[in-house]
N, C-alpha and C positions, 0 to 999 in steps of 0.2 A: 503495501500501500505508500501510497506517496506521500511526503509529508506534508501536512497540512496547514496553509499560510493563514496567520491570526495578522489580520492589520490594523484592527484599533481603531481603524476607521466610521466615523459614525456620519451619514449623512439625512438632512435636512429635506423632507419632500412637503413641498405647498401646492394644497389642492384646492379647486372650489367650485361652492355649489353653480347655481344659474342666476341666484337670486342677485347678487353684487358683484360681479365677475372684475370690476373696474378695480374697486377694494383689495381684492390678492390681487392684478396684477402692478398697483402700487404700494401693497404689501414685501412680493417678488420683489421687486427694483432697489426698495431698499436693502434689502436682504442681498441684495447681487446675485439672485438664483428668477427661475423660472417657473412658473405657475406648470404643474405635470400636465396633461391632458383628461380632460376625465369624460368618454363618450355617454351623457348623459342624453336620455330620451324619455317622453311622454306618449305610452300607448295611445291609442283610442279611447280607452274603458279609464284613462286616464292614472297606470298604472306607470309606476317610474322605474329607470331601469338606469346603473351607470356599472362602469367599467375604464379601468383605467390602462393609457394607450405604452405603458410602460412598466416593466416588472419595481415594486418598492418594496420587495421583500428585506427584510432587515430595517429599514430606514424610519426614522424620525417624522411623522407624517403630521400635519396642521391642516387642518379638514379648515376652513373659512367659507361660513354660509352665516348670511345676513337674513334679518326675517322681516321685510318687507309683505304685504298684500299679494296674493294667498298667503298667509302665514302658515297655515296646518299644510300646502304643500313643500314650501319649502323646510318645514321640520322633516316632513316625511323624508324626502328626497335626502338628506344629510342623514338621518338615521340609514336609510340605505348604502348611502356613501361608507356611513362607519363601519358598517355589514361585512362591503364587498373589501376594505380595509383589514379588518382582522382575518379574513378569508384567504387573504392575500400574502399573510405571513410577516406583517410590519411588526417592527419592536415595540413603537409605539402610538398611539392616537391622543392625540387634544384635539378637541374642537373648540374654533374659536366661533365666538357667537359673538357680535359686536352687541349688540340687541338681542339679550335675551328672552325666547320667547314666553309669553305666559308670564310674565314676569312679577304681572301685579294682583296675579290669584296667588299669593304668596301665605292667606293665613283664612282659616274660618273667622268671615264677620257675623255670619247666621250659621241657626242649621244648618245642615243636607247640604252645604254646600261644596266643590272638590278644593282640593288644594294642589291645583294646577301646574304650580311653577315646582312642586315636589315629583311630580311624574313626569316632567321633560326633564328631569333629572336622571328618576329609573330607566328611562326609558331610553336614554345615551350611552347609561351603566349597562344595559339591558345589552345593547347594539356591540357594544366592545371599546367604549369609550376611556382610555384608561385618564385623562384629564379633561379638566374645561377652563376655557380663559371667558372672560365676559368684559365689557366696560359699563359701569357707572348699573349697579343691578339696584333694582326699584327697591329690592331689600335686601341689606345685609345678609338676614339669616339665609338664603338661598343659599350661599356658598356652602351652609350646615346637612343641603339636601343632597348631596352627591357624594357617595361613596368612594372617593379618591379627592386628589387636589383641584381645588379651584382658584384661581389667579383673578381676581377682582382689578378691574385697572381702573383711573380715576380717568376722564376728559380733563380734571380744572385744571391741568398745570398748560394745557392746549388751547383752553377758553381765556385761563386768564393770562396769556402773554399776548390775547389780543386785545385785553381790556386796560392792562397796565397805562396807555394812555390819557384815560380818564383822570378827571380833576378830585380826588380825592377827596376835596374840603367842601365838594358840593355834593359827592353822591353818598346814594343809599341804598343800601344791599336788601331787597326783599324775598324772604319765605310767603311763596302762595298758595300754603296749608300750613298745618303743623306737623305734619311730617317730614316735611323737608328745612324742618329748623335748624336740625344740626350740619347738614351741608351749609344751608345758608351763613351759619353762625363760624364755618373754616371760613367762607369764602370775605365777609365780613375782616375779618384776620387778616388777611392774605391782602386786601385792598387796603387796611386801616381807613374804615369806612365804617355807620351806624347800621345795627339792623331794625327792621321794621320785620314787624307782620302780620300777614294777611287771615284772620278767623273768616270760616268758610264754613257751609253746613251741604251735605252731600246728598239725597236721597239715593238709601242703599237699594232700593228697588227703581230707581230708574235710573240707567248706564247716561253717564257723559253730562248730566246736569248737575249743575252747582251755583250755589248761591252765596254773595260775597255779604257778608257780617258787617265785620268793622277791621279797622287796622289799627295796628297798635304799635307805636313809635311814629318818628317823625318822617313826613315826608313834602311837607309845604317848602315849596320855594327851591327844590332839591330835585336829583336826578335820579329815578330809582331803577334799580337793575336787577330785574325779577330772576333768580336761579331755578333753573326746574331740572330734574332729570331727562325729559319727553315731553313733550306738546304733539297730542293724539286730534283731537276736533279743535282742540284751539280755544274752547268756550271758558277753561277756565281760567286762562292767558287771557283774553279779552275780556271779561268782566275783572280780574283783577287790575289790568291795564286803566281801566274807566273808574274803578273805583279809588286809583291811585289819584287820576287826573283833576277827578272831580275833591278828592283833597288837598287841589293846589303845587301835585308833582309839576314841576319843567317840562320833562321830558320821561319817557319810557323807554327803557333796551330790555330785552327779553334774551335769557340765556339759558341753552338747552344741548343734552348731547342728544338725545336722541328725536328727528327729527320723523316722526311715524304720520304727519299730517293728513289725515283722513279727513273726507268733506264733514265739516265746510271750513275748515283751516284754514286753506291759502287767502280765501274770501277775508276771514275774519282776523287772521295778523296780519293784513292789510288796514288795519280797523287805525282810525285818526288817534284813539288813545297810544297804539304803537308806534315808535318813532326807528326801530331797528328790530332786528330780532338776529341771533345768531346761533347756528349748531353746528354740529360735525359730521360727518359724512360717514356713519354707523350704518345708514342704511341710502339707498340707492335714493335720489330725488331726483327724476327728470324735468324736464324745461318746464310741464305744467304746473310744477309745483314749485317752481320756483316765482321771486317778486322783487319786483328792485331795491324794497330794504333788507333782502334779505343775503345773510355774509353765511359760507358756507366754510368749513374750515375742515382743512383733510385730517384724521386720524389713523393713518398709513403708518406714520412714523413711530408713533407709540406700541401700538401692534406688533410691528416689527420688532420693534426694541424689547418686548416682551415673551416674543419667540425666540431673539436669538436668545435671550436669556434662559428658558427653559432648556433648550436646546443644549449650550453652551455649560448648564446645571451651575448658574448665575442665582442671584437674586433679583426677584422681581419686586420686593418691597423697595426695595432701594431706588427704585426708581421714584419711589414717593417723600424719598424724605426719611423713607425710614429705616430701621440697623439690617445692615447688610445678612 
């Protein structure tokens, strides 16, 4: 028998679902590699098929799949891609979900409700995923739903860099609800600006409807920066902006990581009460969902660095001022 060579070389492989292929290309460019082509098809009855055009045996594979509408199809496609990788004898599978599917269903608010965010984690584990990477989870507890490592990345450094030029002497950071106070508080520290909170009530039986009640904090004569993790229909943000302007705010800027932009978000975000909207491209934004006051910041550099740290057995935490 001939001697077996042990090269010890690791191989990084990037593959992409069909939801947001440009993001995967941008990540691969930052890593100075290519996206391995996936032969992905949808049959007439809706079944999805995926096969890789080259061998991935023994590779450290990162499956990048964003989750725009139709979300369920993209979830299923990514699960099938993971299953194909597992059966192709890869060394490790990391599912990169810039926008975590069903992240808002992270707990039971009423009886007989599902915890769908946990179900997603179970499905990826069952499919063969070893690790999950995501950006700005709606609730940090989702990290505990997956039986394996979860890299929770934060878009704050990307967004903060954009807002550094703002005059903090007239700036107030605003949390759109009580659930985002902790994040907004970090923003206020980073920007050295005071914090305001909008107290709202939401009818649990009526989705995407909210009524603003009162503003806690000083906003009169100030530029208000509303920070949130996602914008879906835009109703919450639009009502918050209107309340701020009516309370005497000079301007309202909205910053969010995930631009879900379900109808009628594009219309509402162009309201007279909102001066600027800044998001990242964790989700694809076609021209039909772009408007003059919208700024889209690239998330690929952040994802690429995190992927490299995982591949190189480095520290993802150190990317966010944490200990190495």
